[in-house]
MMTF fields as JSON, N, C-alpha, C and O atoms, coordinates in Angstrom:
{
  "mmtfVersion": "1.0.0",
  "mmtfProducer": "UNKNOWN",
  "numBonds": 439,
  "numAtoms": 440,
  "numGroups": 110,
  "numChains": 1,
  "numModels": 1,
  "chainsPerModel": [1],
  "groupsPerChain": [110],
  "chainIdList": ["A"],
  "bondAtomList": [4, 2, 8, 6, 12, 10, 16, 14, 20, 18, 24, 22, 28, 26, 32, 30, 36, 34, 40, 38, 44, 42, 48, 46, 52, 50, 56, 54, 60, 58, 64, 62, 68, 66, 72, 70, 76, 74, 80, 78, 84, 82, 88, 86, 92, 90, 96, 94, 100, 98, 104, 102, 108, 106, 112, 110, 116, 114, 120, 118, 124, 122, 128, 126, 132, 130, 136, 134, 140, 138, 144, 142, 148, 146, 152, 150, 156, 154, 160, 158, 164, 162, 168, 166, 172, 170, 176, 174, 180, 178, 184, 182, 188, 186, 192, 190, 196, 194, 200, 198, 204, 202, 208, 206, 212, 210, 216, 214, 220, 218, 224, 222, 228, 226, 232, 230, 236, 234, 240, 238, 244, 242, 248, 246, 252, 250, 256, 254, 260, 258, 264, 262, 268, 266, 272, 270, 276, 274, 280, 278, 284, 282, 288, 286, 292, 290, 296, 294, 300, 298, 304, 302, 308, 306, 312, 310, 316, 314, 320, 318, 324, 322, 328, 326, 332, 330, 336, 334, 340, 338, 344, 342, 348, 346, 352, 350, 356, 354, 360, 358, 364, 362, 368, 366, 372, 370, 376, 374, 380, 378, 384, 382, 388, 386, 392, 390, 396, 394, 400, 398, 404, 402, 408, 406, 412, 410, 416, 414, 420, 418, 424, 422, 428, 426, 432, 430, 436, 434],
  "bondOrderList": [1, 1, 1, 1, 1, 1, 1, 1, 1, 1, 1, 1, 1, 1, 1, 1, 1, 1, 1, 1, 1, 1, 1, 1, 1, 1, 1, 1, 1, 1, 1, 1, 1, 1, 1, 1, 1, 1, 1, 1, 1, 1, 1, 1, 1, 1, 1, 1, 1, 1, 1, 1, 1, 1, 1, 1, 1, 1, 1, 1, 1, 1, 1, 1, 1, 1, 1, 1, 1, 1, 1, 1, 1, 1, 1, 1, 1, 1, 1, 1, 1, 1, 1, 1, 1, 1, 1, 1, 1, 1, 1, 1, 1, 1, 1, 1, 1, 1, 1, 1, 1, 1, 1, 1, 1, 1, 1, 1, 1],
  "groupList": [{"groupName": "MET", "atomNameList": ["N", "CA", "C", "O"], "elementList": ["N", "C", "C", "O"], "formalChargeList": [0, 0, 0, 0], "bondAtomList": [1, 0, 2, 1, 3, 2], "bondOrderList": [1, 1, 2], "singleLetterCode": "M", "chemCompType": "L-PEPTIDE LINKING"}, {"groupName": "HIS", "atomNameList": ["N", "CA", "C", "O"], "elementList": ["N", "C", "C", "O"], "formalChargeList": [0, 0, 0, 0], "bondAtomList": [1, 0, 2, 1, 3, 2], "bondOrderList": [1, 1, 2], "singleLetterCode": "H", "chemCompType": "L-PEPTIDE LINKING"}, {"groupName": "ALA", "atomNameList": ["N", "CA", "C", "O"], "elementList": ["N", "C", "C", "O"], "formalChargeList": [0, 0, 0, 0], "bondAtomList": [1, 0, 2, 1, 3, 2], "bondOrderList": [1, 1, 2], "singleLetterCode": "A", "chemCompType": "L-PEPTIDE LINKING"}, {"groupName": "GLY", "atomNameList": ["N", "CA", "C", "O"], "elementList": ["N", "C", "C", "O"], "formalChargeList": [0, 0, 0, 0], "bondAtomList": [1, 0, 2, 1, 3, 2], "bondOrderList": [1, 1, 2], "singleLetterCode": "G", "chemCompType": "PEPTIDE LINKING"}, {"groupName": "VAL", "atomNameList": ["N", "CA", "C", "O"], "elementList": ["N", "C", "C", "O"], "formalChargeList": [0, 0, 0, 0], "bondAtomList": [1, 0, 2, 1, 3, 2], "bondOrderList": [1, 1, 2], "singleLetterCode": "V", "chemCompType": "L-PEPTIDE LINKING"}, {"groupName": "PHE", "atomNameList": ["N", "CA", "C", "O"], "elementList": ["N", "C", "C", "O"], "formalChargeList": [0, 0, 0, 0], "bondAtomList": [1, 0, 2, 1, 3, 2], "bondOrderList": [1, 1, 2], "singleLetterCode": "F", "chemCompType": "L-PEPTIDE LINKING"}, {"groupName": "THR", "atomNameList": ["N", "CA", "C", "O"], "elementList": ["N", "C", "C", "O"], "formalChargeList": [0, 0, 0, 0], "bondAtomList": [1, 0, 2, 1, 3, 2], "bondOrderList": [1, 1, 2], "singleLetterCode": "T", "chemCompType": "L-PEPTIDE LINKING"}, {"groupName": "ASP", "atomNameList": ["N", "CA", "C", "O"], "elementList": ["N", "C", "C", "O"], "formalChargeList": [0, 0, 0, 0], "bondAtomList": [1, 0, 2, 1, 3, 2], "bondOrderList": [1, 1, 2], "singleLetterCode": "D", "chemCompType": "L-PEPTIDE LINKING"}, {"groupName": "LYS", "atomNameList": ["N", "CA", "C", "O"], "elementList": ["N", "C", "C", "O"], "formalChargeList": [0, 0, 0, 0], "bondAtomList": [1, 0, 2, 1, 3, 2], "bondOrderList": [1, 1, 2], "singleLetterCode": "K", "chemCompType": "L-PEPTIDE LINKING"}, {"groupName": "CYS", "atomNameList": ["N", "CA", "C", "O"], "elementList": ["N", "C", "C", "O"], "formalChargeList": [0, 0, 0, 0], "bondAtomList": [1, 0, 2, 1, 3, 2], "bondOrderList": [1, 1, 2], "singleLetterCode": "C", "chemCompType": "L-PEPTIDE LINKING"}, {"groupName": "LEU", "atomNameList": ["N", "CA", "C", "O"], "elementList": ["N", "C", "C", "O"], "formalChargeList": [0, 0, 0, 0], "bondAtomList": [1, 0, 2, 1, 3, 2], "bondOrderList": [1, 1, 2], "singleLetterCode": "L", "chemCompType": "L-PEPTIDE LINKING"}, {"groupName": "ARG", "atomNameList": ["N", "CA", "C", "O"], "elementList": ["N", "C", "C", "O"], "formalChargeList": [0, 0, 0, 0], "bondAtomList": [1, 0, 2, 1, 3, 2], "bondOrderList": [1, 1, 2], "singleLetterCode": "R", "chemCompType": "L-PEPTIDE LINKING"}, {"groupName": "ILE", "atomNameList": ["N", "CA", "C", "O"], "elementList": ["N", "C", "C", "O"], "formalChargeList": [0, 0, 0, 0], "bondAtomList": [1, 0, 2, 1, 3, 2], "bondOrderList": [1, 1, 2], "singleLetterCode": "I", "chemCompType": "L-PEPTIDE LINKING"}, {"groupName": "PRO", "atomNameList": ["N", "CA", "C", "O"], "elementList": ["N", "C", "C", "O"], "formalChargeList": [0, 0, 0, 0], "bondAtomList": [1, 0, 2, 1, 3, 2], "bondOrderList": [1, 1, 2], "singleLetterCode": "P", "chemCompType": "L-PEPTIDE LINKING"}, {"groupName": "GLU", "atomNameList": ["N", "CA", "C", "O"], "elementList": ["N", "C", "C", "O"], "formalChargeList": [0, 0, 0, 0], "bondAtomList": [1, 0, 2, 1, 3, 2], "bondOrderList": [1, 1, 2], "singleLetterCode": "E", "chemCompType": "L-PEPTIDE LINKING"}, {"groupName": "GLN", "atomNameList": ["N", "CA", "C", "O"], "elementList": ["N", "C", "C", "O"], "formalChargeList": [0, 0, 0, 0], "bondAtomList": [1, 0, 2, 1, 3, 2], "bondOrderList": [1, 1, 2], "singleLetterCode": "Q", "chemCompType": "L-PEPTIDE LINKING"}, {"groupName": "SER", "atomNameList": ["N", "CA", "C", "O"], "elementList": ["N", "C", "C", "O"], "formalChargeList": [0, 0, 0, 0], "bondAtomList": [1, 0, 2, 1, 3, 2], "bondOrderList": [1, 1, 2], "singleLetterCode": "S", "chemCompType": "L-PEPTIDE LINKING"}, {"groupName": "ASN", "atomNameList": ["N", "CA", "C", "O"], "elementList": ["N", "C", "C", "O"], "formalChargeList": [0, 0, 0, 0], "bondAtomList": [1, 0, 2, 1, 3, 2], "bondOrderList": [1, 1, 2], "singleLetterCode": "N", "chemCompType": "L-PEPTIDE LINKING"}, {"groupName": "TYR", "atomNameList": ["N", "CA", "C", "O"], "elementList": ["N", "C", "C", "O"], "formalChargeList": [0, 0, 0, 0], "bondAtomList": [1, 0, 2, 1, 3, 2], "bondOrderList": [1, 1, 2], "singleLetterCode": "Y", "chemCompType": "L-PEPTIDE LINKING"}],
  "groupTypeList": [0, 1, 2, 3, 4, 5, 4, 6, 3, 6, 7, 6, 3, 4, 3, 8, 6, 4, 4, 2, 9, 2, 10, 4, 11, 3, 10, 11, 2, 11, 3, 12, 7, 4, 3, 4, 0, 8, 13, 9, 14, 6, 3, 4, 3, 2, 7, 3, 13, 10, 7, 2, 12, 11, 10, 2, 11, 2, 3, 3, 7, 13, 7, 13, 10, 14, 15, 4, 9, 13, 15, 11, 5, 2, 10, 13, 2, 2, 13, 16, 4, 2, 2, 14, 1, 14, 3, 11, 1, 4, 7, 10, 14, 3, 12, 2, 1, 6, 5, 17, 11, 0, 13, 11, 16, 5, 10, 9, 18, 6],
  "groupIdList": [1, 2, 3, 4, 5, 6, 7, 8, 9, 10, 11, 12, 13, 14, 15, 16, 17, 18, 19, 20, 21, 22, 23, 24, 25, 26, 27, 28, 29, 30, 31, 32, 33, 34, 35, 36, 37, 38, 39, 40, 41, 42, 43, 44, 45, 46, 47, 48, 49, 50, 51, 52, 53, 54, 55, 56, 57, 58, 59, 60, 61, 62, 63, 64, 65, 66, 67, 68, 69, 70, 71, 72, 73, 74, 75, 76, 77, 78, 79, 80, 81, 82, 83, 84, 85, 86, 87, 88, 89, 90, 91, 92, 93, 94, 95, 96, 97, 98, 99, 100, 101, 102, 103, 104, 105, 106, 107, 108, 109, 110],
  "secStructList": [7, 7, 7, 3, 3, 3, 3, 7, 7, 1, 1, 6, 6, 1, 1, 2, 2, 2, 2, 2, 2, 2, 2, 2, 2, 2, 2, 2, 2, 6, 6, 7, 7, 3, 3, 3, 3, 7, 1, 3, 3, 7, 1, 7, 5, 6, 6, 5, 7, 2, 2, 2, 2, 2, 2, 2, 2, 2, 2, 6, 7, 7, 1, 7, 2, 2, 2, 2, 7, 7, 3, 3, 7, 1, 1, 1, 1, 7, 2, 2, 2, 2, 2, 2, 2, 6, 6, 7, 7, 7, 7, 2, 2, 2, 2, 2, 2, 2, 2, 2, 2, 7, 7, 1, 3, 3, 3, 3, 3, 7],
  "xCoordList": [85.77, 85.321, 86.518, 87.408, 86.544, 87.635, 87.341, 86.22, 88.365, 88.321, 89.345, 90.345, 89.132, 90.086, 90.181, 89.311, 91.286, 91.563, 91.936, 92.75, 91.346, 91.641, 92.322, 91.73, 93.537, 94.301, 94.245, 94.597, 93.809, 93.708, 94.18, 94.266, 94.476, 94.921, 94.639, 94.273, 94.806, 94.422, 95.55, 95.337, 96.722, 97.844, 98.925, 98.862, 99.888, 101.057, 102.036, 102.085, 102.811, 103.843, 103.335, 104.04, 102.097, 101.563, 101.703, 101.289, 102.288, 102.554, 101.653, 101.667, 100.863, 99.977, 100.731, 100.326, 101.808, 102.573, 103.233, 103.276, 103.744, 104.349, 103.332, 103.62, 102.157, 101.09, 100.657, 100.542, 100.422, 99.984, 101.012, 100.647, 102.29, 103.344, 103.407, 103.587, 103.265, 103.263, 102.075, 102.228, 100.913, 99.741, 99.959, 99.657, 100.478, 100.738, 101.73, 101.51, 102.809, 103.811, 103.207, 103.463, 102.421, 101.787, 100.83, 100.837, 100.003, 99.077, 99.814, 99.445, 100.849, 101.644, 102.328, 102.438, 102.791, 103.432, 102.458, 102.887, 101.165, 100.144, 99.629, 98.661, 100.281, 99.934, 98.787, 98.238, 98.412, 97.302, 97.851, 98.821, 97.211, 97.595, 97.077, 95.883, 97.965, 97.556, 98.038, 99.214, 97.125, 97.459, 97.442, 96.826, 98.087, 98.148, 97.744, 97.9, 97.233, 96.851, 96.942, 96.453, 97.557, 97.55, 96.856, 97.5, 95.548, 94.765, 95.306, 95.321, 95.744, 96.293, 97.544, 97.568, 98.562, 99.726, 100.057, 100.142, 100.239, 100.657, 102.079, 102.634, 102.665, 104.079, 105.012, 106.123, 104.584, 105.375, 106.397, 106.066, 107.652, 108.746, 109.316, 108.666, 110.524, 111.194, 111.404, 111.47, 111.51, 111.743, 110.459, 110.488, 109.353, 108.089, 107.317, 107.696, 106.216, 105.397, 106.025, 105.754, 106.844, 107.681, 106.87, 107.264, 105.737, 104.924, 104.344, 104.33, 103.866, 103.308, 104.373, 104.091, 105.58, 106.705, 106.993, 107.17, 107.037, 107.274, 106.178, 106.456, 104.947, 103.826, 103.882, 103.643, 104.191, 104.284, 105.409, 105.253, 106.513, 107.643, 107.251, 107.589, 106.563, 106.116, 105.224, 105.275, 104.399, 103.472, 104.05, 103.396, 105.292, 105.85, 104.975, 104.852, 104.387, 103.353, 103.933, 104.794, 103.471, 103.939, 103.155, 103.494, 102.107, 101.282, 102.048, 102.869, 101.802, 102.477, 102.159, 101.071, 103.135, 102.986, 101.785, 101.213, 101.393, 100.213, 98.939, 97.968, 98.914, 97.772, 97.842, 96.822, 99.03, 99.2, 98.873, 98.266, 99.27, 99.047, 98.602, 99.414, 97.286, 96.792, 96.722, 96.674, 96.716, 96.634, 97.829, 98.059, 98.589, 99.793, 99.796, 99.464, 100.182, 100.222, 101.477, 101.93, 102.041, 103.287, 103.123, 103.978, 102.093, 101.903, 101.648, 100.752, 102.424, 102.158, 100.981, 101.161, 99.79, 98.579, 97.501, 97.741, 96.31, 95.186, 95.021, 95.225, 94.661, 94.545, 93.708, 94.104, 92.569, 91.734, 92.438, 92.3, 93.182, 93.901, 95.067, 95.277, 95.82, 96.947, 96.472, 97.117, 95.369, 94.817, 94.415, 94.767, 93.69, 93.254, 94.465, 94.434, 95.513, 96.738, 97.329, 97.958, 97.115, 97.624, 96.6, 96.871, 95.411, 94.36, 93.748, 93.241, 93.791, 93.237, 92.197, 91.864, 91.672, 90.727, 91.106, 91.786, 90.645, 90.811, 89.764, 88.564, 90.223, 89.361, 88.887, 89.488, 87.804, 87.291, 86.815, 87.018, 86.197, 85.744, 86.944, 86.91, 87.982, 89.184, 89.841, 90.319, 89.861, 90.426, 89.572, 90.113, 88.273, 87.364, 87.547, 87.567, 87.678, 87.876, 89.183, 89.216, 90.251, 91.521, 91.406, 91.872, 90.791, 90.61, 89.833, 90.229, 88.757, 87.916, 88.579, 88.153, 89.595, 90.302, 91.378, 91.854, 91.764, 92.844, 92.291, 91.217, 93.032, 92.465, 92.576, 91.982, 93.288, 93.535, 92.818, 92.135, 93.013, 92.574, 93.401, 94.454, 92.936, 93.646, 93.843, 93.027, 94.927, 95.102, 95.119, 96.066, 94.068, 93.983, 94.434, 94.073, 95.198, 95.82, 95.736, 95.956, 95.416, 95.466, 95.914, 96.019],
  "yCoordList": [132.601, 133.956, 134.869, 134.578, 135.972, 136.925, 137.982, 138.48, 138.319, 139.507, 140.447, 139.989, 141.694, 142.566, 143.936, 144.402, 144.556, 145.935, 146.642, 146.147, 147.786, 148.564, 149.86, 150.676, 150.032, 151.246, 152.186, 151.803, 153.394, 154.363, 155.722, 155.974, 156.575, 157.933, 158.8, 158.31, 160.083, 161.042, 161.48, 162.326, 160.925, 161.385, 160.325, 159.345, 160.504, 159.624, 160.121, 161.31, 159.184, 159.573, 159.943, 160.608, 159.517, 159.884, 158.767, 158.928, 157.641, 156.578, 155.374, 154.56, 155.211, 154.073, 152.764, 151.827, 152.682, 151.438, 151.154, 150.001, 152.171, 151.987, 151.442, 150.478, 152.027, 151.573, 150.132, 149.281, 149.877, 148.548, 147.491, 146.417, 147.764, 146.799, 146.551, 145.408, 147.586, 147.424, 146.593, 145.746, 146.82, 146.01, 144.542, 143.661, 144.282, 142.91, 142.232, 141.102, 142.918, 142.306, 142.025, 140.974, 142.952, 142.765, 141.586, 140.8, 141.451, 140.345, 139.02, 138.037, 138.999, 137.752, 137.372, 136.189, 138.37, 138.103, 137.46, 136.794, 137.644, 137.056, 135.726, 135.157, 135.248, 133.946, 133.972, 132.921, 135.144, 135.259, 135.141, 135.804, 134.282, 134.07, 135.219, 135.302, 136.102, 137.329, 137.305, 137.062, 137.556, 137.771, 139.262, 140.011, 139.687, 141.095, 141.374, 140.531, 142.558, 142.953, 144.455, 145.186, 144.91, 146.326, 146.32, 146.081, 146.58, 146.43, 147.212, 146.698, 148.437, 149.288, 149.974, 150.469, 150.004, 150.81, 151.68, 151.203, 152.941, 153.887, 154.314, 154.096, 154.927, 155.328, 154.138, 154.176, 153.094, 151.881, 152.018, 152.304, 151.808, 151.909, 150.547, 149.524, 150.531, 149.317, 148.31, 147.109, 148.769, 147.882, 147.22, 146.43, 147.547, 146.927, 147.762, 148.889, 147.178, 147.891, 147.843, 146.928, 148.805, 148.76, 148.701, 148.008, 149.419, 149.345, 147.957, 147.42, 147.37, 146.017, 144.993, 144.047, 145.182, 144.297, 144.411, 143.399, 145.657, 145.839, 145.178, 144.516, 145.364, 144.784, 143.253, 142.606, 142.686, 141.219, 140.697, 139.676, 141.396, 140.957, 141.054, 140.16, 142.092, 142.23, 141.082, 140.601, 140.642, 139.555, 138.187, 137.187, 138.119, 136.832, 136.118, 134.893, 136.91, 136.447, 135.591, 136.053, 134.356, 133.485, 133.661, 133.053, 134.49, 134.681, 135.408, 136.274, 135.079, 135.762, 137.276, 137.686, 138.077, 139.514, 139.973, 141.025, 139.21, 139.542, 139.459, 140.154, 138.638, 138.569, 139.673, 140.267, 139.942, 140.942, 142.318, 143.148, 142.56, 143.866, 143.642, 143.682, 143.404, 143.078, 144.259, 144.032, 145.489, 146.645, 147.556, 147.987, 147.842, 148.672, 149.705, 149.411, 150.914, 152.01, 152.836, 152.99, 153.365, 154.113, 155.517, 155.974, 156.197, 157.574, 157.643, 156.964, 158.453, 158.624, 159.549, 160.734, 159.011, 159.789, 158.855, 157.67, 159.409, 158.563, 157.427, 157.642, 156.23, 155.104, 155.389, 154.997, 156.059, 156.338, 157.262, 157.1, 158.217, 159.163, 158.419, 158.573, 157.616, 156.883, 155.887, 155.736, 155.218, 154.267, 155.004, 154.564, 156.109, 156.851, 157.318, 157.293, 157.737, 158.175, 157.079, 157.362, 155.827, 154.697, 154.1, 153.089, 154.714, 154.182, 152.928, 152.091, 152.789, 151.62, 152.058, 153.242, 151.14, 151.476, 150.63, 149.611, 151.083, 150.304, 149.199, 149.468, 147.968, 146.801, 146.351, 145.468, 146.963, 146.64, 145.196, 144.549, 144.685, 143.294, 142.338, 141.364, 142.65, 141.808, 141.841, 140.819, 143.019, 143.158, 142.358, 141.63, 142.482, 141.711, 140.224, 139.467, 139.795, 138.362, 137.877, 136.815, 138.65, 138.279, 138.209, 137.245, 139.216, 139.225, 138.006, 137.355, 137.692, 136.571, 135.217, 134.252, 135.111, 133.859, 133.62, 132.496, 134.674, 134.537, 133.851, 134.212, 132.846, 131.973, 132.447, 131.816, 133.504, 133.859, 135.156, 135.788, 135.514, 136.819, 137.846, 137.519, 139.073, 140.034, 141.366, 141.806, 142.0, 143.4, 143.957, 143.744, 144.667, 145.273, 146.706, 147.432, 147.103, 148.434, 149.042, 148.369, 150.332, 151.036, 152.445, 153.21],
  "zCoordList": [149.382, 149.436, 149.623, 150.423, 148.888, 148.986, 150.022, 150.124, 150.794, 151.63, 151.025, 150.472, 151.11, 150.466, 151.074, 151.809, 150.728, 151.097, 149.813, 149.032, 149.6, 148.384, 148.821, 149.527, 148.405, 148.758, 147.556, 146.44, 147.792, 146.71, 147.179, 148.381, 146.265, 146.54, 145.357, 144.288, 145.534, 144.507, 143.574, 142.706, 143.739, 142.921, 142.883, 143.626, 142.051, 142.039, 143.102, 143.42, 143.643, 144.606, 145.981, 146.74, 146.328, 147.631, 148.681, 149.829, 148.271, 149.245, 149.166, 150.089, 148.113, 148.001, 148.022, 148.71, 147.291, 147.241, 148.584, 149.013, 149.248, 150.561, 151.535, 152.244, 151.59, 152.485, 152.135, 153.017, 150.851, 150.444, 150.788, 151.266, 150.558, 150.893, 152.38, 152.801, 153.191, 154.625, 155.097, 155.977, 154.533, 154.873, 154.528, 155.333, 153.343, 152.912, 153.847, 154.285, 154.148, 155.034, 156.426, 157.014, 156.935, 158.241, 158.258, 159.205, 157.219, 157.133, 157.017, 157.659, 156.2, 156.039, 157.343, 157.664, 158.1, 159.382, 160.358, 161.3, 160.155, 160.999, 160.423, 160.927, 159.374, 158.809, 157.826, 157.494, 157.354, 156.422, 155.015, 154.65, 154.226, 152.812, 151.993, 151.705, 151.617, 150.917, 149.475, 149.203, 148.567, 147.17, 146.92, 147.677, 145.903, 145.588, 144.13, 143.246, 143.924, 142.574, 142.455, 143.316, 141.402, 141.019, 139.675, 138.654, 139.647, 138.427, 137.231, 136.112, 137.455, 136.397, 136.912, 138.038, 136.105, 136.447, 135.246, 134.114, 135.513, 134.473, 134.718, 135.795, 133.709, 133.811, 133.707, 134.236, 133.042, 132.928, 131.829, 130.678, 132.202, 131.247, 130.913, 131.13, 130.388, 129.935, 131.063, 130.803, 132.301, 133.438, 133.944, 134.887, 133.317, 133.707, 134.728, 135.047, 135.238, 136.235, 137.621, 138.399, 137.921, 139.152, 140.442, 141.381, 140.508, 141.725, 141.895, 143.003, 140.813, 140.881, 141.271, 142.007, 140.783, 141.118, 142.63, 143.309, 143.15, 144.577, 145.411, 146.411, 144.991, 145.719, 145.693, 146.713, 144.551, 144.431, 145.342, 146.012, 145.353, 146.21, 147.691, 148.468, 148.088, 149.481, 149.877, 151.009, 148.937, 149.198, 149.0, 149.294, 148.496, 148.171, 147.131, 147.128, 146.269, 145.366, 144.242, 143.492, 144.121, 143.057, 141.764, 140.749, 141.79, 140.591, 139.5, 139.801, 138.253, 137.149, 137.192, 137.595, 136.768, 136.79, 135.958, 136.244, 134.941, 134.126, 134.965, 134.664, 135.994, 136.894, 137.948, 138.299, 138.444, 139.466, 138.887, 139.563, 137.645, 137.008, 135.559, 134.634, 135.378, 134.05, 133.058, 131.849, 133.536, 132.641, 132.909, 134.039, 131.84, 131.973, 130.834, 129.686, 131.21, 130.247, 130.459, 131.594, 129.397, 129.476, 130.023, 130.782, 129.678, 130.105, 131.624, 132.124, 132.357, 133.8, 134.05, 134.33, 133.95, 134.126, 134.655, 134.883, 134.845, 135.251, 134.252, 133.057, 134.694, 133.771, 132.516, 131.419, 132.657, 131.507, 130.517, 129.305, 131.028, 130.166, 129.482, 128.278, 130.249, 129.693, 128.634, 127.596, 128.882, 127.917, 126.63, 125.535, 126.752, 125.584, 124.767, 123.536, 125.445, 124.774, 123.882, 122.862, 124.286, 123.532, 122.597, 121.95, 122.51, 121.652, 122.205, 121.457, 123.518, 124.215, 125.183, 125.244, 125.944, 127.036, 128.254, 128.14, 129.418, 130.612, 130.586, 130.542, 130.613, 130.472, 131.856, 132.468, 132.341, 133.671, 133.76, 134.787, 132.726, 132.716, 132.847, 133.599, 132.103, 132.156, 133.536, 134.029, 134.15, 135.497, 136.483, 137.315, 136.399, 137.291, 137.086, 138.057, 135.871, 135.58, 136.214, 136.836, 136.058, 136.641, 138.152, 138.76, 138.775, 140.225, 140.687, 141.654, 140.029, 140.456, 140.29, 140.925, 139.47, 139.273, 140.33, 140.489, 141.054, 142.029, 143.276, 143.757, 143.811, 144.843, 146.28, 147.154, 146.577, 147.974, 148.354, 147.548, 149.624, 150.095, 149.346, 148.799, 149.317, 148.484, 149.146, 149.956, 148.797, 148.999, 147.585, 146.828, 147.247, 145.897, 145.976, 146.903, 145.039, 145.071, 143.71, 142.703, 143.667, 142.414, 142.626, 141.667]
}
């Protein structure tokens, strides 16, 4: 059974990644096996999904980055807007499938 925390905010740059990383580190310090997931990341450039990478590092996450961050979009906007800009859609079923396949407790962040 998964237990989870979902960190959300109303804008970019408001500290969601900082809070999520702190929570992950705190849980791990208490011996809790924590997996991480950033379902969608926007504003992704050539260096990849930087927030998801930070989150995975905080969690010591061995999962492939494709599982940690299954949806990535270049435009720094809301996921639905960024997806539409690329002629794509946010694949909620795919995100749910990825989440359900992960074996540990989770801190989910978007």
